[in-house]
C-alpha positions as CSV (number, residue, x, y, z in Angstrom):
1,M,34.5,-164.0,-58.2
2,A,34.6,-160.9,-60.7
3,R,30.8,-160.7,-60.7
4,G,30.9,-160.1,-57.1
5,Q,33.3,-157.2,-57.4
6,Q,31.1,-155.7,-60.1
7,K,27.9,-156.4,-58.1
8,I,29.6,-154.1,-54.9
9,Q,31.0,-151.5,-57.3
10,S,27.5,-151.3,-59.0
11,Q,25.5,-151.1,-55.8
12,Q,28.1,-148.3,-54.4
13,K,27.7,-146.2,-57.8
14,N,23.7,-146.4,-57.4
15,A,23.8,-145.5,-53.6
16,K,26.0,-142.5,-54.9
17,K,23.8,-141.3,-57.3
18,A,20.3,-141.8,-55.3
19,A,22.2,-139.6,-52.7
20,E,23.1,-136.8,-54.8
21,K,19.6,-137.1,-56.3
22,K,17.8,-136.9,-52.8
23,K,20.0,-133.9,-51.6
24,S,19.2,-131.7,-54.8
25,H,15.5,-132.5,-54.6
26,G,15.2,-131.9,-50.8
27,A,16.8,-128.2,-51.5
28,D,14.4,-127.6,-54.0
29,Q,11.5,-128.5,-51.9
30,K,12.9,-126.1,-49.1
31,T,13.4,-123.1,-51.2
32,A,10.1,-123.3,-52.8
33,A,8.1,-123.8,-49.3
34,K,9.9,-120.9,-48.2
35,A,8.8,-119.0,-51.3
36,A,5.2,-119.6,-50.9
37,L,5.4,-117.5,-47.3
38,V,4.3,-114.3,-48.5
39,H,2.4,-112.7,-45.6
40,T,4.1,-111.8,-42.7
41,C,2.5,-110.8,-39.5
42,P,3.6,-107.4,-38.4
43,V,3.3,-108.3,-34.5
44,C,5.2,-111.5,-34.0
45,R,6.9,-111.6,-37.8
46,T,5.4,-115.1,-38.5
47,Q,5.2,-116.0,-42.1
48,M,1.9,-117.3,-43.7
49,P,1.1,-118.6,-47.1
50,D,-2.1,-117.0,-47.7
51,P,-4.4,-114.3,-46.5
52,K,-6.8,-116.8,-44.8
53,T,-4.4,-118.5,-42.6
54,F,-2.9,-114.8,-42.1
55,K,-6.5,-113.6,-41.0
56,Q,-6.8,-116.9,-38.7
57,H,-3.6,-116.5,-37.1
58,F,-4.2,-112.9,-36.2
59,E,-7.6,-112.9,-34.9
60,S,-6.3,-116.4,-32.6
61,K,-2.6,-114.9,-31.5
62,H,-3.5,-111.1,-31.2
63,P,-6.9,-110.2,-30.4
64,K,-6.3,-107.1,-28.6
65,S,-4.2,-105.6,-31.6
66,P,-5.9,-103.9,-34.5
67,M,-6.3,-105.7,-37.7
68,P,-4.0,-104.9,-40.3
69,P,-5.9,-103.1,-43.3
70,E,-4.9,-105.9,-45.9
71,L,-7.1,-108.3,-43.8
72,A,-10.2,-106.1,-43.5
73,D,-11.9,-107.8,-46.4
74,V,-10.6,-111.3,-46.3
75,Q,-13.2,-114.1,-45.3
76,A,-11.7,-116.5,-43.0
């Protein structure tokens, strides 16, 4: 019967390790994704990762607003 108890303890230990690893890994991805959002729309304050996406957003969501100077030379 000793092996049954050891098996249960081992499974619990491994589950705890996996949960800690998953928890720490998820936070790193979230932080990295947030850091990648470097462009902010001056009209609606939406954040975007690159200038191409920013220009597409601006043209589709804010067609009547004047184009920001940083988007003047970006090819969409």
